[in-house]
N, C-alpha and C positions, 0 to 999 in steps of 0.2 A: 553519454550514457545515455540508458534506455529505460525508466520504468518496467518492470518486471515484477509479473505479478502473479504472486502461486498461487490463487485461486483466480482463473481466464476474469477476467474485466467482463464478461457476459454478466457475473455474479454481483448485482448492484449493490447488494450489502455488503462485499466486501471491495468493489473497484478503489473507496476513496480511504479505506484502511488501512492508519499505515504500518501497522503488522504482515502485511498480502503486498507491500510493496515494495522493494528491494532496488537497488542500481545496478544497472550490468552494464557492460558492453556491447555492441548491436551484434557480435559473433555466441557471446556467452546467455545472451539475449535467445538468440537461434537457437543456438544447442540446447538449453532451456526448453525451447515452446517444439522439438520436435523429440528429444527424450527429455519426457517428465520421471520419469525414476529417478534419472541425478539430478532436475531438478530437485524431488524430495527430500532425496537424501540429503542435496549441500543444503536445504533449507535447514533439515532437522538437525545439521550439526554445526550449523553459522548459527539458529536464531533461537532453536531446540525445540522440542515437542510441544511444552509448557504454551510457546505461540501457537504453533498448528493446533494446541487446543481454544483455544480461546478465537482463535478466524472459527472454524467448525462450532462454535456455542453459537458468533454468533449469528451466523447463518440459518443457525434452526429455528433463536430465535426472533431472529425479525420475519422467514417464514409462518412460523404460529401467528405473527401478527398483520401476517398479510401486508407490508409493509412496501409503501411506493414511495417515492420519490415523487413532490410536485415542483413544476416550473420555478415556484418560487424557493423552494425548498432548496433545487438547485442552483438558483441566482444567489442564494446565503452562501451555500458551498464554498459559489467559485469567490468570492467577495472571502472568505476567511482563507481560503486555501493564497489565494494572491497579498493579501497580508501576511500571513505563515512565510511567502515567496519570499517578499522585499525583508523579515525580519532576520530567514537564513541567508539571503545575500548581502546582505549587511554585516553579520556578522562573519562571511567570508573573505569581505570585501577589508576587514578590517584583518585578517591574517587567523582567525578562526583554521584551525583542520581535523580534519580526522571528521566524524558522524555529527551531525546539528540535527538534534529532536527536536519533532515540530508537534503540535497542538491536534490529535485530530478533529474533527470538525463531532463528531457527535459520538 
């Protein structure tokens, strides 16, 4: 499974934002990378226009603030997502199936 970003990873305002990340097999990820219009259609159908609007709102907000992550921010973010991963793995190991939600860093 690959982490497929709706808005590319180069945009750090949404790189780790859960609404921007979806699990896809390698083949689907590659297809969506090269056929963005299909990714857009899939996203809007599966996730919804409202979520897409939230992603673009987040980009606009953070661009206005000229927000940049510091090394300490990235370290804190790593620790946060590492802990979230441990919780998700524990739930999966105990038999939870389907989507397991997690808390975004910010």
